[in-house]
N, C-alpha and C positions, 0 to 999 in steps of 0.2 A: 444266337446266343441271346436266352430270355432275360428281359431287362428287370429291375427290382421291383416288387411289388408296394409300390408307397402308400396304398390304401391300409397298409397294415397296422396294429396298435404300434408294434414296436418301430416303423419307419417313419411313425410321426412326429417322434423327435431326430430321427438323423438328420432328416432334411434342414432345420434350422442350424441343428449342430454342426453340418457341414461346411454351411455359408458362414456361419460364426466363424470357423477354424480358418474359411478362405481369405474372412475380412480380418483376422487379427496375424495371419502369416504376411498380408500385405502390408501392415501397419509395422511388421518387424523387420521388410526389406529395406535396406539403404535407400535411402531417395538423394536421385542426385538433383532435384530442383533447388533452383537459388529464390530466395526472397528478390519480389521486384526491388527496383531503387527509388527509395521514394524522395521525391524533390521537395523540398518546404518552399509554399509560396511566398513569394515576398510582397508586402503590401508596396502598394504604388500610390504616391499620396503627390496629386496634381496641383496646383495652385490654380484655382479659377479667378478670384476675386480676392480684394484687400482693402482694409482701412473702412471697414464695415464697424462702426461702435455698436457694443452693447447687442449681440446676435443672440436671438432668443427661440424663434421657431424659423423651420425650415419646409418648406411643400414645391413640387416639381409636377409642371403639368404635363399633358399628354404630348406637347413638343418639345420638350427639355428645357423650358424656361425654369430655373430656380426663384422661387419668392422666399424672401428673408424678412424676418420682422425685426425691426430694431429700437430697443426699449427706450430712448430718449431721452432727458434727461430734468432732474428736479433743480436747475440752478437757478435762484430767484433772480427777478428781473429788478429793475432799479426802483419799483415800487417794493420788493421783497414778496410777490407772489410767485408760488413754485408751482402754479399750476400752468406750464408752457405749452402744453398739447404738442409737443414735439415728437412724439413718437412716429415712426413711419413704416413703409412697408417697401421696399426695393427689388425690383424682379431684374435676374443675371440671365442673360442669353447664352444657348451654349458656346458663341464664340468669347464669353466672358466679359461683355459690356454690363454696366450696371447703371440700372435708371430710376431713378424715384417713380414708383408707382401709386402710394396713398401717403398722403403727408397730413400734418395735423391732429395725428391721433393723440388720445387723451392723456397726459404724464404728471404728474403731480407726486408730493412727498404726503406719504400714509402718517396721519397723525398718530396713529397708534403705535407703529412700527418705529417709526423715523426713517423710513426707507421709501426708494423710488418706487411709485406703483405707475408702470409707464406701458407699453409695450410689451406684451407676451406673448402667447404660442397662437397660432392659426391653423387654419383647418381649409384645404380646399377640396369642394365637394362639385364636382361637374363646374361649372362657369362661377359658382358663386363660392368667395373665399370669406369665413368666418374668422374675425378678429377680436382678440380679447386684449384690450389696453383701459387703462386705468381704471374706473368702475364697470365700463360697458361692453356689450358685445356688439361687434360692427357687423354689416352684413354689406358685400360689395359685391355686384355683379361685375365681373371683371371680361365680359365675352365679345365685347367690343374694343377693349385695350389692345394696346400694341405696343412693344417695347420703346422708348421714344416721345411718344403721345406726351401731351401735357399731364400731368401727374393728378390722381384724382384728389379733391378735397375732403377728406374725412368730416367736417362739417356739413357735407351734403349726403351723408350716407346715413342710411337705417338705423339708430341707434338702438339699444336696451338698457336701462339703467338695472345692472345687476344684482349691486351694494343695498340699492332700495328697497328691491325685492326679499333679499335675504334679511335685510333689518329689522322686516316687520313679520319675520319668524321666530317667535320666542325660543323655540326648541332648539334653535342655530346660534342667533346673536344676544349677546348679553354687554354689557359697557366694557368688561374687558375682553373682548373679542372682537376684532375689526373682519371685513371679507376683504378678498384678494383671489377674484375670478382669476385662475392661472393657468388651466390645460382643458383641452378638450378632445372631444372623440364623437363618431355619431354610434348609434346604439340600436335598438330594435327600433323597426318601423322609420328607421330615420332620424331618429330625435336626438337632439345634443344631449351629452352628459359633460359637466365641468366641474374638474377638481378646483375645489375654493382653498388656497391656502392660507387664508384667513381664518375663515370659518371651521376648517379642519373637517370637511363635509363633501360631498360629490352632491350636485345639483342635477335636476332633470328639468332639461326645457322639453315642457309638453307642447308648446306653441308659443307666438308672439306674445312677450311680456309674461309669461305661465310658466312660474319657477316653482320646484317643490323639493325638498331635501329627500334624496334618493337613500342616502345611508350618512352616517356618521363616522369619524374615525376616531376610535377611542384614544384617550391618552393613558399613558405608562406611568407606574411608581419609578418616581427619581431615587435611582440608585445612590446617590451623594446627599440626600437628606437625611437627618438633618445635616448642616453643614455647607450648600452648598445647592440654591435654587431653592424652589417649594418642593411639597411631596409629589407632584405629578410634572410630568414633561409631557408637552404636547408632542402630538403625532401628524405632522404635517404632511397631507397630499401634495404631490409635483408634478405627476403625470396619472394620465388614463386610458387604456386601449381597451377595445372591445374584439375578441378573436371569433363573435359569430355566435358565441354559447354563454360566455361569463364577460365581465369586466375586472380588470388587472390592474392596482395603484400603486404607485411607487412612493415612499415618503422620505422624509426626514424628521428629526427630533428640532425639538425648540432647546431654551439652555436649558442643564449646563452640557448638551450633547454628549449623552453617554455613548462609549463606543459598544458597538456589535448588538445594539438593542432597536434597530431598523427592521421593519419587514415589507414585503410586497404582498399585498391583500388581494383577495378574490372577494368579488362582488357577483353573486346570482341576478339575475335579471329581475326577480322578487324582492330585492335589495338585502340578500343575507351575506354577512361579512364574514369570511375565517382568512386565517395567516396561511398564505399560499408559500411562501419563502421567509426564512428570517434571518437576524444574526450579521445583520449589514450594519454600515455605522451612517452613512449619508448616499441618498440616492436621488438625481435628477429628472431621471427619466429613462 
């Protein structure tokens, strides 16, 4: 029997047509396959530690210890001084034991906002723990620290006064705007980038005590003006992350806190800012 010659012009249409028809026939045949059962995954919440007042930042080291920053308080002492310097970092072992690791971190009442400016976020980079507290960036080498050791006194740690640096930059600081270093991440070449929730800016730490403004987060028109608040609403950066290509910054708004006006911003390494996602109300991280 001679096989059909598929090299002819007429047969050039026949082969695809035959395959298409076969596939269509398979699709029309009844299928006895059943969908696999999907079992929803239930979140399992395990209590690791409790009675930790003012939790702000959390980092985990390579052996499973959890480092947690606690904000401290601004309760005045007998002389009315609110510079308590009682922020701290605790370490929680995998067994759930809690130990004070770093104590006496800066905490006080911010004269502009009237709120506590204490220990906020931390960043663990190898054996170096960076800590934002009060006006300062602290740098703690924890390579020799073991849970249960006497806590490290922050007064003996190297620190840099970020607020003093920012107040000297006219493009960011003015009498109506304070500085509140709040969150940090590592960026290109290992430099630190800091979200300043008072100056509404991202700071670039280029080296020791060397800070520049990397990007400013723009204010927004106040939808309730006139009537409630001023014409503009501050857009306050609350966290920053670097994905290897770009930075992403979460924000929240100032008074009167309009609903649906908060954005996540993308910032390129060149400092170009754009809206990445929008229509949120309050984002803290």
